[in-house]
Structures are given as structure tokens and as C-alpha cells.
N, C-alpha and C positions, 0 to 999 in steps of 0.2 A: 785340632780340637782346642784345648786350652781356653783362650779368651773367646773363641767363636761359639763354643758350646755352652753359653751362659743360660740356656733355656732349660732343658731337661737334665743336662749333665751337671748343672750347678748343685741341685739337691742331692744327686747321687754322690758327687764329690765331697759334699759337706758331710754326708753320713759316713763315707769312707774315712775321711780325716778324723771324725769323732771316734769311730771305731778303733782306728790305729792309736789315737791318743789314749783311749781307754785301756787298750792292751799294754801300752808302754807304762802307764801309771800303775796298772795292776802288777806288771812284772817288776817295777821298781819297789813296790810294797813287799813282794815276796822275797826279794833278794836281801 
């Protein structure tokens, strides 16, 4: 996958990264 799945997996990966970043930022605020 990785570089080959730049078609449909790109958007899904971007959403996943954004979601993980949001969780990390929220956790940092609560600590």
C-alpha cells in the first residue's frame, strides 16, 4: 500500500491522521 494507494487510500489516510492529531491535541489539553 503506502505510496501505491494514493488514490482512495489517500483521503482515508488523511482523515485518520487528522483524527489522531485531534485526539493527541485534546489529550494534551486535558493533562
